[in-house]
DSSP file (Angstrom, degrees, kcal/mol; ACC not computed):
  #  RESIDUE AA STRUCTURE BP1 BP2  ACC     N-H-->O    O-->H-N    N-H-->O    O-->H-N    TCO  KAPPA ALPHA  PHI   PSI    X-CA   Y-CA   Z-CA
    1    1 A X              0   0    0      0, 0.0     4,-0.1     0, 0.0     0, 0.0   0.000 360.0 360.0 360.0  -4.4   50.9  -48.1    4.5
    2    2 A X        +     0   0    0      2,-0.1     2,-0.3     0, 0.0     0, 0.0   0.695 360.0  76.0 -78.4 -15.4   48.5  -50.0    2.4
    3    3 A X  S    S-     0   0    0      1,-0.0     2,-0.4     0, 0.0     0, 0.0  -0.679  85.1-118.7 -95.9 151.1   45.6  -49.0    4.7
    4    4 A X        -     0   0    0     -2,-0.3    -2,-0.1     1,-0.1     5,-0.1  -0.729  38.1-111.6 -85.9 133.8   43.9  -45.6    4.8
    5    5 A X    >>  -     0   0    0     -2,-0.4     4,-1.1     1,-0.1     3,-0.9  -0.316  18.0-122.9 -67.4 148.3   44.2  -44.0    8.2
    6    6 A X  H 3> S+     0   0    0      1,-0.3     4,-2.1     2,-0.2     5,-0.2   0.785 108.3  65.5 -62.1 -28.7   41.1  -43.7   10.3
    7    7 A X  H 3> S+     0   0    0      1,-0.2     4,-2.0     2,-0.2    -1,-0.3   0.870  97.8  55.2 -63.0 -34.9   41.5  -39.9   10.6
    8    8 A X  H <> S+     0   0    0     -3,-0.9     4,-2.5     2,-0.2    -1,-0.2   0.926 107.8  48.3 -62.1 -45.2   41.0  -39.6    6.8
    9    9 A X  H  X S+     0   0    0     -4,-1.1     4,-2.6     1,-0.2     5,-0.3   0.873 110.0  52.5 -65.1 -36.2   37.6  -41.4    7.1
   10   10 A X  H  X S+     0   0    0     -4,-2.1     4,-2.2     2,-0.2    -1,-0.2   0.895 110.4  47.7 -66.2 -38.0   36.6  -39.2   10.0
   11   11 A X  H  X S+     0   0    0     -4,-2.0     4,-2.5     2,-0.2    -2,-0.2   0.922 113.5  47.6 -67.4 -43.9   37.4  -36.1    7.9
   12   12 A X  H  X S+     0   0    0     -4,-2.5     4,-2.3     2,-0.2    -2,-0.2   0.938 115.1  44.3 -63.1 -48.0   35.5  -37.4    4.9
   13   13 A X  H  X S+     0   0    0     -4,-2.6     4,-2.3     1,-0.2    -1,-0.2   0.879 113.6  51.8 -65.7 -38.1   32.4  -38.4    6.9
   14   14 A X  H  X S+     0   0    0     -4,-2.2     4,-2.4    -5,-0.3    -2,-0.2   0.909 109.9  48.7 -63.6 -42.7   32.5  -35.1    8.8
   15   15 A X  H  X S+     0   0    0     -4,-2.5     4,-2.4     2,-0.2    -2,-0.2   0.915 112.1  48.7 -64.3 -42.9   32.6  -33.1    5.5
   16   16 A X  H  X S+     0   0    0     -4,-2.3     4,-2.4     1,-0.2    -2,-0.2   0.903 111.4  50.2 -63.1 -40.5   29.7  -35.1    4.1
   17   17 A X  H  X S+     0   0    0     -4,-2.3     4,-2.4     2,-0.2    -2,-0.2   0.901 110.1  50.0 -64.6 -41.0   27.8  -34.5    7.4
   18   18 A X  H  X S+     0   0    0     -4,-2.4     4,-2.4     2,-0.2    -2,-0.2   0.917 110.9  49.7 -63.7 -42.7   28.5  -30.8    7.2
   19   19 A X  H  X S+     0   0    0     -4,-2.4     4,-2.4     2,-0.2    -2,-0.2   0.914 111.3  48.5 -63.0 -42.5   27.3  -30.6    3.6
   20   20 A X  H  X S+     0   0    0     -4,-2.4     4,-2.5     1,-0.2    -1,-0.2   0.908 111.9  50.0 -63.9 -40.7   24.1  -32.5    4.5
   21   21 A X  H  X S+     0   0    0     -4,-2.4     4,-2.4     2,-0.2    -2,-0.2   0.893 110.0  50.1 -65.5 -39.0   23.5  -30.1    7.4
   22   22 A X  H  X S+     0   0    0     -4,-2.4     4,-2.5     2,-0.2    -2,-0.2   0.919 111.3  48.7 -64.6 -43.3   24.0  -27.1    5.2
   23   23 A X  H  X S+     0   0    0     -4,-2.4     4,-2.3     1,-0.2    -2,-0.2   0.929 112.7  47.8 -62.1 -45.1   21.6  -28.4    2.6
   24   24 A X  H  X S+     0   0    0     -4,-2.5     4,-2.3     1,-0.2    -1,-0.2   0.882 110.2  53.2 -63.3 -37.8   19.0  -29.1    5.3
   25   25 A X  H  X S+     0   0    0     -4,-2.4     4,-2.2     2,-0.2    -2,-0.2   0.930 110.0  47.1 -62.3 -45.4   19.6  -25.6    6.7
   26   26 A X  H  X S+     0   0    0     -4,-2.5     4,-2.3     1,-0.2    -2,-0.2   0.880 111.1  51.6 -65.4 -37.2   18.9  -24.0    3.3
   27   27 A X  H  X S+     0   0    0     -4,-2.3     4,-2.3     2,-0.2    -1,-0.2   0.912 109.9  49.8 -63.4 -41.6   15.8  -26.2    2.8
   28   28 A X  H  X S+     0   0    0     -4,-2.3     4,-2.3     2,-0.2    -2,-0.2   0.894 110.4  50.0 -63.6 -40.2   14.6  -25.0    6.3
   29   29 A X  H  X S+     0   0    0     -4,-2.2     4,-2.5     2,-0.2    -2,-0.2   0.892 110.1  50.4 -66.0 -39.4   15.2  -21.4    5.4
   30   30 A X  H  X S+     0   0    0     -4,-2.3     4,-2.4     2,-0.2    -2,-0.2   0.915 111.3  48.5 -63.9 -42.3   13.3  -21.8    2.1
   31   31 A X  H  X S+     0   0    0     -4,-2.3     4,-2.3     2,-0.2    -2,-0.2   0.889 111.0  51.0 -64.5 -39.1   10.4  -23.3    3.9
   32   32 A X  H  X S+     0   0    0     -4,-2.3     4,-2.1     2,-0.2    -2,-0.2   0.931 111.8  46.2 -64.3 -45.6   10.4  -20.5    6.5
   33   33 A X  H  X S+     0   0    0     -4,-2.5     4,-2.6     1,-0.2    -2,-0.2   0.882 111.5  53.0 -63.7 -37.7   10.4  -17.8    3.7
   34   34 A X  H  X S+     0   0    0     -4,-2.4     4,-2.4     2,-0.2    -1,-0.2   0.902 107.6  51.3 -63.7 -40.5    7.6  -19.7    2.0
   35   35 A X  H  X S+     0   0    0     -4,-2.3     4,-2.1     2,-0.2    -2,-0.2   0.920 111.4  47.1 -62.3 -43.9    5.6  -19.7    5.2
   36   36 A X  H  X S+     0   0    0     -4,-2.1     4,-2.4     1,-0.2    -2,-0.2   0.901 111.9  50.7 -64.4 -41.0    6.0  -16.0    5.6
   37   37 A X  H  X S+     0   0    0     -4,-2.6     4,-2.5     1,-0.2    -2,-0.2   0.889 109.8  50.2 -64.7 -38.5    5.1  -15.4    1.9
   38   38 A X  H  X S+     0   0    0     -4,-2.4     4,-2.3     2,-0.2    -1,-0.2   0.905 110.0  50.3 -66.7 -40.8    2.0  -17.5    2.3
   39   39 A X  H  X S+     0   0    0     -4,-2.1     4,-2.0     2,-0.2    -2,-0.2   0.922 112.7  46.5 -62.5 -43.5    1.0  -15.5    5.4
   40   40 A X  H  X S+     0   0    0     -4,-2.4     4,-2.5     1,-0.2    -2,-0.2   0.894 110.9  53.2 -65.2 -39.1    1.5  -12.2    3.5
   41   41 A X  H  X S+     0   0    0     -4,-2.5     4,-2.5     1,-0.2    -2,-0.2   0.892 107.7  50.7 -62.8 -39.6   -0.4  -13.6    0.6
   42   42 A X  H  X S+     0   0    0     -4,-2.3     4,-2.3     2,-0.2    -1,-0.2   0.899 110.1  49.7 -64.7 -40.5   -3.4  -14.5    2.8
   43   43 A X  H  X S+     0   0    0     -4,-2.0     4,-2.5     2,-0.2    -2,-0.2   0.920 111.4  49.2 -63.5 -42.6   -3.4  -11.0    4.3
   44   44 A X  H  X S+     0   0    0     -4,-2.5     4,-2.6     1,-0.2    -2,-0.2   0.911 110.4  50.7 -62.9 -41.6   -3.3   -9.5    0.8
   45   45 A X  H  X S+     0   0    0     -4,-2.5     4,-2.3     2,-0.2    -1,-0.2   0.888 110.0  49.8 -64.5 -38.8   -6.2  -11.8   -0.3
   46   46 A X  H  X S+     0   0    0     -4,-2.3     4,-2.3     2,-0.2    -2,-0.2   0.929 112.2  47.7 -64.6 -44.1   -8.3  -10.7    2.8
   47   47 A X  H  X S+     0   0    0     -4,-2.5     4,-2.6     1,-0.2    -2,-0.2   0.895 111.0  51.3 -62.8 -39.4   -7.6   -7.1    2.0
   48   48 A X  H  X S+     0   0    0     -4,-2.6     4,-2.6     2,-0.2    -1,-0.2   0.891 108.7  51.8 -65.2 -38.2   -8.6   -7.7   -1.6
   49   49 A X  H  X S+     0   0    0     -4,-2.3     4,-2.0     2,-0.2    -2,-0.2   0.911 110.7  47.6 -63.2 -42.2  -11.8   -9.3   -0.5
   50   50 A X  H  X S+     0   0    0     -4,-2.3     4,-2.2     2,-0.2    -2,-0.2   0.917 112.2  50.0 -64.1 -42.8  -12.6   -6.3    1.7
   51   51 A X  H  X S+     0   0    0     -4,-2.6     4,-2.7     1,-0.2    -2,-0.2   0.910 109.2  51.4 -62.8 -41.9  -11.8   -4.0   -1.2
   52   52 A X  H  X S+     0   0    0     -4,-2.6     4,-2.4     1,-0.2    -1,-0.2   0.877 108.4  51.8 -63.5 -37.2  -14.0   -6.0   -3.5
   53   53 A X  H  X S+     0   0    0     -4,-2.0     4,-2.1     2,-0.2    -1,-0.2   0.916 111.1  47.5 -64.5 -41.7  -16.9   -5.8   -1.1
   54   54 A X  H  X S+     0   0    0     -4,-2.2     4,-2.4     2,-0.2    -2,-0.2   0.906 112.0  49.7 -65.4 -41.0  -16.5   -2.0   -0.8
   55   55 A X  H  X S+     0   0    0     -4,-2.7     4,-2.8     1,-0.2    -2,-0.2   0.898 109.2  52.8 -63.8 -39.5  -16.4   -1.7   -4.6
   56   56 A X  H  X S+     0   0    0     -4,-2.4     4,-2.3     2,-0.2    -2,-0.2   0.908 109.5  48.4 -62.7 -41.5  -19.5   -3.9   -4.9
   57   57 A X  H  X S+     0   0    0     -4,-2.1     4,-2.3     2,-0.2    -2,-0.2   0.909 112.1  49.2 -64.5 -41.3  -21.3   -1.6   -2.4
   58   58 A X  H  X S+     0   0    0     -4,-2.4     4,-2.5     2,-0.2    -2,-0.2   0.920 111.1  49.5 -63.7 -43.3  -20.2    1.5   -4.4
   59   59 A X  H  X S+     0   0    0     -4,-2.8     4,-2.6     1,-0.2    -1,-0.2   0.899 110.1  51.0 -63.4 -40.2  -21.3   -0.1   -7.7
   60   60 A X  H  X S+     0   0    0     -4,-2.3     4,-2.2     2,-0.2    -1,-0.2   0.906 110.5  49.3 -63.4 -40.8  -24.7   -0.9   -6.1
   61   61 A X  H  X S+     0   0    0     -4,-2.3     4,-2.4     2,-0.2    -2,-0.2   0.916 111.8  48.5 -63.5 -42.5  -25.1    2.7   -4.9
   62   62 A X  H  X S+     0   0    0     -4,-2.5     4,-2.8     2,-0.2    -2,-0.2   0.907 110.4  51.0 -65.1 -40.6  -24.2    4.0   -8.4
   63   63 A X  H  X S+     0   0    0     -4,-2.6     4,-2.4     2,-0.2    -1,-0.2   0.894 110.0  50.0 -63.6 -38.7  -26.7    1.6  -10.0
   64   64 A X  H  X S+     0   0    0     -4,-2.2     4,-2.1     2,-0.2    -2,-0.2   0.915 111.7  48.4 -64.9 -41.7  -29.4    2.8   -7.6
   65   65 A X  H  X S+     0   0    0     -4,-2.4     4,-2.3     2,-0.2    -2,-0.2   0.919 111.9  49.0 -63.8 -43.2  -28.5    6.5   -8.5
   66   66 A X  H  X S+     0   0    0     -4,-2.8     4,-2.5     1,-0.2    -2,-0.2   0.904 110.8  50.1 -64.2 -41.1  -28.6    5.8  -12.2
   67   67 A X  H  X S+     0   0    0     -4,-2.4     4,-2.3     2,-0.2    -1,-0.2   0.883 110.4  49.7 -66.9 -36.1  -31.9    4.0  -12.0
   68   68 A X  H  X S+     0   0    0     -4,-2.1     4,-2.3     2,-0.2    -1,-0.2   0.889 110.9  49.9 -68.8 -36.7  -33.4    6.9  -10.0
   69   69 A X  H  X S+     0   0    0     -4,-2.3     4,-2.6     2,-0.2    -2,-0.2   0.904 110.1  51.3 -65.4 -40.4  -32.1    9.3  -12.7
   70   70 A X  H  X S+     0   0    0     -4,-2.5     4,-2.6     2,-0.2    -2,-0.2   0.919 110.2  48.9 -61.1 -43.1  -33.6    7.1  -15.4
   71   71 A X  H  X S+     0   0    0     -4,-2.3     4,-2.5     2,-0.2    -1,-0.2   0.915 111.2  49.9 -62.8 -41.8  -37.0    7.2  -13.5
   72   72 A X  H  X S+     0   0    0     -4,-2.3     4,-2.5     2,-0.2    -2,-0.2   0.912 111.4  48.4 -64.2 -41.8  -36.8   11.0  -13.2
   73   73 A X  H  X S+     0   0    0     -4,-2.6     4,-2.6     2,-0.2    -1,-0.2   0.901 111.2  51.1 -64.6 -39.9  -36.0   11.4  -16.9
   74   74 A X  H  X S+     0   0    0     -4,-2.6     4,-2.3     2,-0.2    -2,-0.2   0.907 110.6  48.2 -63.1 -41.4  -38.9    9.1  -17.7
   75   75 A X  H  X S+     0   0    0     -4,-2.5     4,-2.8     2,-0.2     5,-0.3   0.906 111.7  49.7 -65.8 -40.8  -41.2   11.1  -15.6
   76   76 A X  H  X>S+     0   0    0     -4,-2.5     4,-2.6     1,-0.2     5,-1.4   0.921 111.0  50.5 -62.3 -42.6  -40.0   14.4  -17.2
   77   77 A X  I  <>S+     0   0    0     -4,-2.6     5,-2.4     1,-0.2    -2,-0.2   0.916 115.3  42.1 -61.3 -43.4  -40.6   12.8  -20.6
   78   78 A X  I  <5S+     0   0    0     -4,-2.3     5,-0.3     3,-0.2    -2,-0.2   0.879 121.9  38.1 -72.9 -37.9  -44.1   11.7  -19.7
   79   79 A X  I  <5S+     0   0    0     -4,-2.8    -2,-0.2    -5,-0.2    -3,-0.2   0.799 133.4  12.3 -88.5 -28.1  -45.2   14.9  -17.9
   80   80 A X  I  X5S+     0   0    0     -4,-2.6     4,-1.6    -5,-0.3    -3,-0.2   0.802 126.1  41.5-114.9 -54.3  -43.5   17.6  -19.9
   81   81 A X  I  ><S+     0   0    0     -5,-1.4     4,-2.5     1,-0.2     5,-0.2   0.877 108.8  56.9 -72.9 -37.8  -42.2   16.5  -23.3
   82   82 A X  H  ><S+     0   0    0     -5,-2.4     4,-2.4    -6,-0.3    -1,-0.2   0.937 109.6  44.8 -62.3 -46.9  -45.0   14.2  -24.3
   83   83 A X  H  > S+     0   0    0     -5,-0.3     4,-2.6     1,-0.2    -1,-0.2   0.891 112.9  52.2 -63.9 -35.9  -47.7   16.9  -24.1
   84   84 A X  H  X S+     0   0    0     -4,-1.6     4,-2.5     2,-0.2    -2,-0.2   0.912 110.3  48.5 -65.2 -40.4  -45.4   19.4  -25.9
   85   85 A X  H  X S+     0   0    0     -4,-2.5     4,-2.7     2,-0.2    -2,-0.2   0.918 111.2  49.8 -63.8 -43.0  -44.9   16.9  -28.7
   86   86 A X  H  X S+     0   0    0     -4,-2.4     4,-2.4     2,-0.2    -2,-0.2   0.915 111.5  48.8 -62.4 -41.1  -48.6   16.3  -28.9
   87   87 A X  H  X S+     0   0    0     -4,-2.6     4,-2.8     1,-0.2    -1,-0.2   0.911 110.8  50.8 -63.2 -41.9  -49.2   20.0  -29.1
   88   88 A X  H  X S+     0   0    0     -4,-2.5     4,-2.6     2,-0.2    -2,-0.2   0.896 109.6  50.2 -62.4 -41.1  -46.5   20.3  -31.8
   89   89 A X  H  X S+     0   0    0     -4,-2.7     4,-2.3     2,-0.2    -1,-0.2   0.906 111.7  48.8 -63.6 -40.5  -48.2   17.5  -33.8
   90   90 A X  H  X S+     0   0    0     -4,-2.4     4,-2.6     2,-0.2    -2,-0.2   0.934 112.4  46.8 -64.3 -45.5  -51.5   19.3  -33.5
   91   91 A X  H  X S+     0   0    0     -4,-2.8     4,-2.9     1,-0.2     5,-0.2   0.907 112.2  51.5 -63.0 -41.0  -50.1   22.6  -34.6
   92   92 A X  H  X S+     0   0    0     -4,-2.6     4,-2.3    -5,-0.2    -1,-0.2   0.896 110.5  48.5 -62.7 -40.6  -48.3   20.9  -37.4
   93   93 A X  H  X S+     0   0    0     -4,-2.3     4,-2.5     2,-0.2    -2,-0.2   0.924 113.2  46.7 -66.1 -44.0  -51.5   19.3  -38.6
   94   94 A X  H  X S+     0   0    0     -4,-2.6     4,-3.0     2,-0.2     5,-0.2   0.921 112.9  50.0 -64.2 -42.9  -53.5   22.6  -38.4
   95   95 A X  H  X S+     0   0    0     -4,-2.9     4,-2.6     1,-0.2    -1,-0.2   0.906 111.8  48.3 -61.8 -41.9  -50.7   24.4  -40.3
   96   96 A X  H  X S+     0   0    0     -4,-2.3     4,-2.1    -5,-0.2    -1,-0.2   0.902 112.3  48.6 -64.4 -41.3  -50.7   21.7  -42.9
   97   97 A X  H  X S+     0   0    0     -4,-2.5     4,-2.1     2,-0.2    -2,-0.2   0.942 114.6  44.6 -64.9 -47.2  -54.4   21.9  -43.3
   98   98 A X  H  X S+     0   0    0     -4,-3.0     4,-3.0     1,-0.2     5,-0.3   0.876 111.9  53.4 -65.7 -36.8  -54.4   25.7  -43.5
   99   99 A X  H  X S+     0   0    0     -4,-2.6     4,-2.1    -5,-0.2    -1,-0.2   0.887 108.5  50.1 -63.6 -38.2  -51.5   25.6  -45.9
  100  100 A X  H  X S+     0   0    0     -4,-2.1     4,-1.6     2,-0.2    -2,-0.2   0.908 112.2  46.6 -66.1 -41.4  -53.5   23.2  -48.1
  101  101 A X  H  X S+     0   0    0     -4,-2.1     4,-1.9     2,-0.2    -2,-0.2   0.925 114.8  46.2 -66.3 -45.1  -56.6   25.5  -48.0
  102  102 A X  H  X S+     0   0    0     -4,-3.0     4,-2.1     1,-0.2    -1,-0.2   0.850 109.5  55.6 -66.6 -33.1  -54.5   28.6  -48.8
  103  103 A X  H  X S+     0   0    0     -4,-2.1     4,-1.6    -5,-0.3    -1,-0.2   0.863 107.1  49.6 -66.4 -35.6  -52.7   26.7  -51.5
  104  104 A X  H  X S+     0   0    0     -4,-1.6     4,-2.1     2,-0.2    -2,-0.2   0.884 109.3  51.9 -69.2 -39.2  -56.0   25.9  -53.2
  105  105 A X  H  X S+     0   0    0     -4,-1.9     4,-1.4     1,-0.2    -2,-0.2   0.910 109.9  48.8 -64.9 -39.9  -57.1   29.5  -53.0
  106  106 A X  H  < S+     0   0    0     -4,-2.1    -1,-0.2     1,-0.2    -2,-0.2   0.858 111.1  50.5 -68.1 -34.0  -53.9   30.6  -54.7
  107  107 A X  H  < S+     0   0    0     -4,-1.6    -1,-0.2     1,-0.2    -2,-0.2   0.868 107.7  53.4 -70.6 -35.1  -54.3   28.0  -57.4
  108  108 A X  H  <        0   0    0     -4,-2.1    -1,-0.2     1,-0.3    -2,-0.2   0.806 360.0 360.0 -70.0 -29.0  -57.9   29.1  -58.1
  109  109 A X     <        0   0    0     -4,-1.4    -1,-0.3    -5,-0.2    -2,-0.2   0.481 360.0 360.0 -79.3 360.0  -56.8   32.8  -58.6
């Protein structure tokens, strides 16, 4: 009775083997889930890249539209508003000159 029976050692070694197999199984499942997550992440990154390209094209179109509007406003300013301002400056100068002449006549009276 001083010796441990061999069946006990077989049970202990079997239990340890089962535990090691369970740990390896869980590690394999974690690796499998990680692989799936990485594949999904790559798909998301590709979709994000496509979306960024589309956004870049939209931004370029908007910038082109804004620059054409700026050019149109500049042309309007040069062709319509600048002559009107010059005319206004001329009228203002004539009015000031006539006001000065009329003011002198009123002072002389």
